[in-house]
N, C-alpha and C positions, 0 to 999 in steps of 0.2 A: 503495499502497496503507500503510497507517494503518499506525505507529510508535507508541507507549506512551511520554509520558516516565518520567519519573529521578524521579520523585515519584511517578504511577505505578503504576510497575517494581516504586520498592519495599511500597507500600501491599499488589500482588498477591504479592512472598515473607511482607509481615510475615499476611497471609493467610489461608497454608497450613502454615503454620511455627506461628498456630495453630489451628489445624481438624490437627491431626497432633497438636498435645499434648492435643487433649481426644481425638481417636483413641484419642493413648495410654495418654489418664486414664483411659479407657473400657476401656481392655484390648483386643486388634491379631488377637484373635481372636473377642470379642465383636462387633466393626458388619458388619455386611457391606460385602463388597467391595465393590460399587458406593462406599462414601462417598471411598477410591484416589482417585481419581480427576481428584473433585474437585483434592487437594494437588496432582496433578499438571500439572494444565490455566494449574491461576495458574504454580505453576518452570516452564511452557513458556513460559507467558505473561513471568512478570518474566526470563528470560532472555534468549533472546529482541522483545521488544518487537511480536507479534500478539496480536494479544484481540482473538479471538471478541469475542466480548459485546459491547466498543468501537466494531468494526467493525459492528458489526451495526447499537447504536446509532443511532453519522454514520451513516445510513449511512437511518435506518428517520426522526432530524430530517430530511433533508439531502429527502430527496420530501414533507414536508407545507408544507416550507420554514424550515424555524427554523436556524441558521448558526449558531454556535459564537461 
């Protein structure tokens, strides 16, 4: 299982906060409901340390022979 470092977790959390601030500035009733999914997933990734995007990227890069 791939676990994100603390700096990546902080980055994901900050990104979620910035997106929520943008939603707040736009008006909660003005944005589509799907935009709330992104900060939810980013916050979950920051709390748990498991980020599906990082996991998939690492697997794809390993499959083509690029190592970290």
